[in-house]
Residue, then its C-alpha position, 0 to 999 in steps of 0.5 A: m814397481k813396489q808394493n806401498t801401505i801408509k806410515k801411521p794410521a790415519s783416522v776419520a769419523g763421520i755419519g754413515l749416509h745410508t745408516g746414518e750411524m755415526v762411525n770411527m774409522t782408522i786405516l793402519p799399515a799392514d804387511p806386503g801381500h796383505g791387500i786391503r781388508f775392513r775389519r769390524t771392531d765392533l762385531k763379537c763374530d768369528n770372522v770379522e774381516i773382509m777382503a777388498d775383492v770383487s767376489k765380496v760384493c753383497s749389494t750395489t744399491r746406491g753404492t758398493s757394500l761388501r759382505s764376509g759371513e756375518a760382516f759386511v761394510h756398506t759405501v766402500e767406493h770412495v775410500l777404496a778410490a782414495l786408497y787406490a789413486m794413492g798407491i796403497d796396497n795393502a791397508i787394514i780399514e778398522l771401523d767400529g760401524p756397519e758403514i764407510p763415513i760419508l763426509d762431505g759425499s767425496a774422496a777428499p777426507f781420505v786423500k788428506i789423511i793418507e797424505e798426512s799419515g805418508v806412504v811407505q814402499q816395501d820390499a815385495d813387487r806390485e802385481v799389474f794387471k796388463i790390458t793386452e786386447p780389448i776387454t768389453y762389457r755391455d748392458e743392452a737395457t741401460g745402454t752402458e758401456i765399458l771398455a779396457l784398452p791396451n795403454d802405457h798407464f792407468e787411466v779413465t774416461v767416462l761419458i754421463d748422460f742421464n736425458s735431463k735438461i739439468l744433467g746432460q750429457q758430461y764428460a770427465s778424463l783422468y790421465d794421470l793418478d797423480d791429478f786424482p788429488d786435486a782433479i776427482a777426489p773433491c767431487r761429491t757424489f750427487v743425487f736427483l730431487h725426484e729421487l730422494e722420496a723414493l730413497l727416504d722411503q726404502d730408509l736409505i740416505k739416513g745420514g744424507d745431508l745437503e753438505n754431503a751430496i749434491v742435489i740436482a732439482d729436475i723437477v718442480l716441487s710446490d711449497d708444501k713438497l719442498k717443506e715436507l723435504a725439508r722435515r724429513l732432511g732435517k733442514e729448516s727450509v729448502t729452496v731451489e735455485k735457478e741453476g737446478i741445484l737445492n740450496t745454492v751448492k756451488l759446484h766445485y767443476s761443471n762437470e762434477p758429477a761426470r767426475h765423481k761417476l769417475l771417482d766411483i769407477i776407480g773405487d769399484i775397480s780396485l776390488l779387483g785387487k791388482h793395479v790395472q794398466g790400461k785405459i778404461v773407457a765407460k759410458k753412463p756406468g753405475h755401481t752394478a755395471n762397474i762390478s760386473f766389469t771387474k768381475i769379467l776383469k778378474r776372469k781375464y786376470r785369472e787367465f793372464q796368470k795362466l798363461r804367465a806360468i806357462p814355462h818359454y821353451d825355446p828348443n834352440k837352448k841347451p837343456v839343463y839335463d839332456n835324456v843321458q843325464i835324466n837316465e843318471l838320476l831316473p831308474h826309469r827306462y823305455p817305454f815308461l821314460l816319459i821326459d825327453k830333457v829338463i829345461e829349467i830347475t830352481d830350487r822350488t820348481v822344475v820344467a821337463i819337455k816330453n816330444v809325443t810321437i806316434n812310435e810310443a808303445y801305449f799308441q798301438g792300444h790307446f787307441p787304433g786310429n785315434p792315438v791319445m796318450p793317457g792321462v795316467l801317463q801325462i800325470e806319470a811325466m809329471a811325477q817323474t819330472g818333479g822326481i828330478l828336482v828331489l834327485s838332484n839334491v840327494d848323493n848317488p840319485q841311482e840308489w834312489d826311488t821315487y813311489f807315489l803317496k797320493i794324487d788329488n785333484a787330477k783334472f784333464k781338459y784337452k787331448v794330447v796326441p802325437g806331434d804334441t810337445l809337452i811342457l810339464k811344470l812342476e812346483l813344490l807346494s811345501p818343503i821336502r821333508r823326510g823324503i817327501c814332496h808335495m807339488f803342483g803339476s801342470a802340463y801345457v802345450g802351446d799355451r793350452l793348459v792340457s792336465e794338472g794335479e797336486l801330486t805327493a811322493q816320497i823317495i826311498k833309498r834302495n836296500k842293497n840286499d833286495 
């Protein structure tokens, strides 16, 4: 599946829910691999862009807020849910204030301007996190549970339960993102009447209005209290209808609150920065739990990336270079030739195999009774593997030698012992210039990363007079 961006700029303006400030917002096209970024056009500081990434979350109080340096943006979940559901991978969201406009309290206005702009497919492939095993989050204090399960597509099911006679248990499900514009996007944010005064006292919901939120009347207020609430909300009057909804707001769906919680979880999970292939099941979700779960997903995705990066070794497959051919490329000989065959080579990567046996000379002293392959020799094996990539592209490779210039960020994670098959993968970090190559090396035993590091080396032609 390919990445997408929008066809042309899409703009909207409105009040921020919590700040009460008027904000102009424009969604702009972006290049492949750019991701979703917010850009504060009203700031004069150096860093005015914020990546839509879970690592940038600075608050989950009544919404999700992001921050990078001095730049921050509040209430990002609705526009992010719209972008995710509409398949937009790359976009710049410019705004001249600190908060995304609340508009009618749903994602429908954002879906509308995206549809009007149009979606453009790009050349780059989309990165997808395929859920292959259950991933769970639980908060014992709140009873919140969120679960990701393997599935052949993305879908979400949400259960909410506020232990209220007005708003008790509700379910909502989205089985296909194509249904998002009609079934989920129009569902508005909601708040309980008993929460309003506290939120106003916290200097929040300055832009709150009975037109952009469903207010659920779960308590009985006196006429004086209703008049005071109307004054603080800037309304002539506030009444409570028998169904428990203020000012006779008509629900789009009987389970609109549950559907809005589903909308929120899509927006928050989009901060993973990758599309998810899996089923999300959430009980009593909220922004804090959603973000905690998304951080777990990000850790799991990094593990997934590492596993995906492990080269596949088929011992039955004919190697690119066997040990005889390696001897023609490298000057190393026993006991210092530390690769047995090369199984893969491209313009930028090379993969080699080292079969570690008890007959290695270094096991005599490292260590008697506890044989362990020295980490420095693992690095040397990586260097020899990288040397194959460089020397395979020069004439008369036997006339060249490879010398280390620098080793950075070397890490040794697990022991390598006799009987292990070491899989060595080297990737160019920059083009080879003047014989200098900068590579990242990884060594695996099975699916376990045992060592890694950045290697810089130079190939130099031998002086025939030496």
